[in-house]
C-alpha positions in Angstrom: -33.3 -2.8 11.1 -35.8 -1.5 13.7 -39.3 -0.8 12.5 -40.5 2.7 13.2 -43.6 3.8 15.0 -46.9 3.7 13.1 -46.3 7.2 11.7 -42.9 8.1 13.1 -42.3 11.1 15.2 -44.8 13.2 13.2 -47.7 11.8 15.2 -46.5 13.4 18.4 -45.6 16.6 16.6 -49.1 16.6 15.0 -50.8 16.0 18.4 -48.8 18.8 20.1 -49.6 21.2 17.2 -53.3 20.3 17.3 -53.4 21.1 21.0 -51.7 24.5 20.4 -48.0 23.9 21.0 -45.7 22.3 23.6 -46.7 24.6 26.5 -50.4 23.9 26.1 -49.7 20.2 25.6 -47.6 20.1 28.7 -50.5 21.7 30.7 -53.0 19.2 29.3 -50.8 16.2 30.0 -49.7 17.4 33.5 -46.0 17.3 32.5 -43.1 19.7 31.9 -42.4 21.4 28.6 -39.1 19.4 28.6 -41.1 16.2 28.7 -43.1 17.2 25.6 -39.9 17.9 23.7 -38.5 14.5 24.7 -41.7 12.8 23.4 -41.2 14.8 20.1 -37.6 13.6 19.8 -38.5 10.0 20.6 -41.7 10.0 18.5 -43.6 8.3 21.3 -45.2 8.8 24.7 -44.0 6.4 27.3 -46.8 6.5 29.9 -50.3 5.4 28.9 -52.0 8.1 31.1 -50.1 10.8 29.2 -50.8 9.2 25.8 -54.5 9.0 26.6 -54.6 12.7 27.6 -52.6 13.7 24.4 -54.9 11.6 22.3 -58.1 13.0 23.8 -57.0 16.6 23.5 -55.6 16.3 20.0 -58.1 13.9 18.4 -55.2 11.7 17.2 -55.6 8.0 17.9 -53.4 6.8 20.7 -52.0 4.0 18.6 -50.1 6.6 16.6 -47.8 7.7 19.4 -47.3 4.6 21.6 -44.5 2.1 20.8 -45.2 -1.4 19.5 -44.6 -4.2 21.9 -42.7 -6.1 19.1 -40.3 -3.2 18.8 -38.8 -3.9 22.2 -37.8 -7.4 21.1 
């Protein structure tokens, strides 16, 4: 059985909500609204630069919405 992210998909949802919703989060991260919804579905942010922006804007530690290296194995 695959291990989940540190806090599951809720970390991305919490970050997006803290920023003010998907549209504002998309602007902050420089991505489309659709990209934000994909992150929410996956429960993680794939590119470090976007994860850093999301973390800084929301105040949620980056470790909560990036995948574990062990998870890929």
